C-alpha positions in Angstrom: -94.2 50.3 -33.6 -95.3 51.0 -30.2 -97.6 53.8 -29.5 -97.8 55.4 -25.8 -101.1 54.0 -25.3 -100.2 50.8 -25.9 -98.7 51.2 -22.0 -102.2 51.4 -21.0 -102.5 47.7 -21.4 -101.3 47.3 -17.4 -104.9 49.1 -16.4 -106.9 46.9 -18.8 -108.8 43.7 -16.7 -107.0 40.1 -17.8 -108.8 38.2 -20.3 -108.7 35.4 -17.3 -110.6 37.4 -15.2 -107.5 37.5 -12.7 -107.7 41.7 -12.2 -105.5 43.8 -14.1 -102.8 43.1 -16.4 -100.4 45.2 -14.1 -101.3 43.2 -11.1 -100.5 40.0 -12.6 -96.6 41.9 -13.1 -97.4 42.7 -8.9 -98.2 39.2 -7.7 -95.0 38.4 -10.1 -93.3 40.5 -8.1 -94.3 39.3 -4.8 -93.5 35.9 -5.4 -89.9 36.8 -6.8 -89.4 38.9 -3.9 -90.4 36.0 -1.3 -88.3 33.4 -2.8 -85.1 35.8 -3.0 -85.4 36.7 0.2 -85.7 33.7 1.9 -83.5 31.7 -0.5 -80.8 34.2 0.6 -81.6 33.8 4.5 -81.6 29.9 4.2 -78.3 30.0 2.1 -76.6 32.6 4.1 -76.9 30.7 7.3 -76.3 27.5 5.6 -73.1 28.8 3.5 -71.6 30.3 6.6 -71.2 26.9 8.5 -70.0 25.2 5.5 -67.5 27.5 4.7 -66.4 27.6 8.5 -66.3 23.6 8.3 -64.0 24.0 5.2 -61.3 26.2 7.4 -61.1 23.4 9.9 -58.4 21.3 10.2 -60.5 18.1 11.2 -61.3 16.3 7.9 -64.5 14.4 9.0 -65.9 18.2 8.6 -63.7 20.0 6.3 -64.2 17.2 3.3 -68.1 17.0 3.5 -68.3 20.5 3.1 -65.7 20.6 0.5 -67.7 17.6 -1.6 -71.1 19.8 -1.0 -69.7 23.0 -2.6 -68.2 20.8 -5.0 -71.5 19.2 -6.1 -74.0 22.3 -6.1 -71.2 24.8 -7.8 -70.6 22.3 -10.7 -73.9 21.4 -11.4 -76.2 23.7 -13.2 -79.3 25.3 -11.5 -81.8 24.5 -13.8 -80.7 20.7 -13.7 -80.8 20.9 -9.9 -84.4 22.3 -9.9 -85.7 19.5 -12.3 -84.2 16.8 -9.9 -85.8 18.4 -7.0 -89.2 18.5 -8.4 -89.5 15.6 -10.8 -86.8 13.0 -9.1 -86.3 13.4 -5.3 -90.2 12.7 -4.7 -89.5 9.6 -6.6 -86.9 8.6 -4.3 -88.4 9.2 -0.9 -90.3 6.3 0.4 -94.0 5.9 -0.7 -95.5 7.6 2.0 -93.4 11.0 1.8 -93.2 11.3 -1.8 -97.3 10.9 -1.7 -97.5 13.5 1.0 -95.2 16.2 -1.4 -97.4 15.5 -4.8 -100.7 16.0 -2.4 -99.3 19.5 -1.7 -101.1 22.2 -3.6 -99.2 22.8 -6.8 -98.2 26.5 -6.1 -97.0 25.2 -2.5 -94.8 22.2 -4.2 -93.4 25.1 -6.4 -92.5 27.3 -4.4 -90.7 24.9 -1.7 -89.2 23.1 -4.3 -87.5 26.4 -5.6 -86.9 27.9 -2.4 -84.7 24.5 -1.5 -83.2 24.4 -4.5 -82.0 28.2 -4.6 -80.9 27.9 -1.2 -78.7 24.8 -1.5 -77.2 26.3 -4.6 -76.5 29.8 -3.5 -75.0 28.3 -0.1 -72.1 26.5 -1.7 -71.1 30.2 -3.2 -71.3 31.8 0.0 -69.8 28.7 1.7 -66.9 30.1 -0.7 -66.9 33.5 0.2 -66.9 33.0 3.6 -64.0 30.5 3.6 -61.8 32.9 1.6 -62.9 36.0 4.2 -61.6 33.6 7.1 -58.5 32.7 5.0 -57.7 36.1 4.0 -57.5 37.0 8.0 -54.0 37.3 9.1 -52.9 33.8 10.8 -51.9 35.9 14.7 -55.9 36.2 14.7 -56.4 33.0 15.7 -53.6 32.6 17.7 -54.4 35.9 19.6 -57.9 34.4 20.3 -56.5 31.2 21.7 -53.5 33.2 23.8 -56.9 34.4 25.2 -58.3 31.4 26.5 -61.3 31.2 23.9 -62.1 27.9 22.8 -62.1 27.2 18.7 -65.8 28.2 18.4 -65.2 31.4 20.6 -62.5 32.2 18.0 -64.7 31.8 15.1 -67.8 33.3 16.9 -66.1 36.4 18.1 -63.0 36.8 16.1 -62.7 35.2 12.9 -66.3 35.5 11.3 -67.1 39.3 12.2 -64.2 40.0 10.4 -64.4 38.1 7.5 -68.2 39.0 6.8 -66.9 42.5 7.0 -64.5 42.1 4.0 -67.0 39.7 2.1 -70.0 42.3 2.0 -69.4 43.5 -2.0 -69.0 40.1 -3.1 -72.1 38.9 -1.0 -73.9 41.7 -2.5 -73.5 40.3 -6.1 -74.6 36.7 -4.9 -77.9 38.4 -3.5 -78.6 39.7 -6.6 -78.0 36.6 -8.5 -80.4 35.1 -5.7 -83.0 37.3 -7.0 -82.3 36.8 -10.7 -82.2 33.2 -10.8 -85.5 33.4 -9.0 -86.9 33.1 -12.6 -86.2 29.6 -13.2 -89.4 28.9 -10.6 -91.0 29.2 -14.1 -89.7 26.3 -15.6 -91.8 24.1 -13.1 -95.1 26.5 -12.8 -94.7 29.3 -10.7 -95.6 32.4 -11.7 -93.1 34.5 -10.5 -92.0 37.8 -12.3 -90.9 36.7 -15.0 -93.8 33.9 -15.6 -96.4 36.8 -15.2 -94.5 38.7 -17.7 -94.8 35.8 -20.2 -98.3 35.4 -19.3 -99.1 39.0 -20.0 -97.5 38.9 -23.1 -99.4 36.0 -24.5 -103.1 37.1 -23.5 -102.5 41.0 -24.6 -100.1 39.8 -27.4 -97.9 43.5 -26.1 -94.4 41.3 -25.5 -92.6 44.7 -25.7 -94.8 46.1 -23.2 -94.7 43.1 -20.8 -90.9 42.1 -20.9 -90.1 45.9 -20.9 -91.8 46.6 -17.6 -90.5 43.4 -16.2 -86.8 44.2 -17.3 -86.9 48.0 -15.5 -88.9 46.3 -12.4 -85.6 43.5 -12.3 -83.5 47.0 -12.5 -85.2 48.6 -9.7 -84.8 45.7 -7.1 -81.5 44.9 -8.3 -80.5 49.0 -7.7 -82.3 49.1 -4.2 -80.1 45.8 -3.4 -77.1 47.6 -4.1 -78.2 50.8 -2.1 -78.9 48.8 0.7 -75.5 46.5 1.0 -73.4 50.0 0.1 -74.8 51.2 3.6 -74.4 48.0 5.5 -70.4 47.9 3.5 -69.9 51.8 5.1 -71.2 50.7 8.5 -69.4 47.2 8.7 -65.7 48.6 7.0 -62.8 48.1 8.9 -60.4 51.2 8.1 -57.6 50.1 7.1 -58.7 46.7 6.1 -58.3 45.0 2.4 -61.5 43.8 0.8 -64.2 46.2 1.8 -63.8 48.8 -0.9 -66.8 48.8 -3.3 -66.9 47.5 -6.6 
């Protein structure tokens, strides 16, 4: 049984001398937000390039993008994280591997998680971008070419702007997945929100309060993402175009 005063644990000093227990969750949330935002921005940029490459007729560009998507989408995220953190430094030239290992622990963990999440999510974004482009009427591409636009300009000014407007809802879902997937950072020692919740539980022996607070924080942030993306979707919606309705 839990009592009302048990929730005061967040205002009590940590046994490790790191400040209040509640401040531990705030620090963890900061890491989670930073990881998620950076990973999503990098994934969106890379995924857009890969998704565009997948729609090209040039096999030398389309096939590498297909191989990338296949490899990263069909491998568990946790396995990829362990490969980047434990295996890749050993495969690099000795000087590079040594430099990576000599990074401050938190810096190395943070960079690894951002890299892993970015590459993993980029594969999913690429498929969304490809689907968005292929869902457009073929006449869009032909009309751009008829106006004298180069292939690059056709994608830049005609296809991609329309494709992004149709895939806002699934992009929202992917962004929330990035936020939730950031919890894997715990497995290599980075104390983001889930990691700090676990530490709070171990230090205070009040698991119910620790993980309930973490759950509420996750829910609040993801709901905030939904509200922001709904606003973006309404502003970007093309009247009469399929695929822009909120789920």
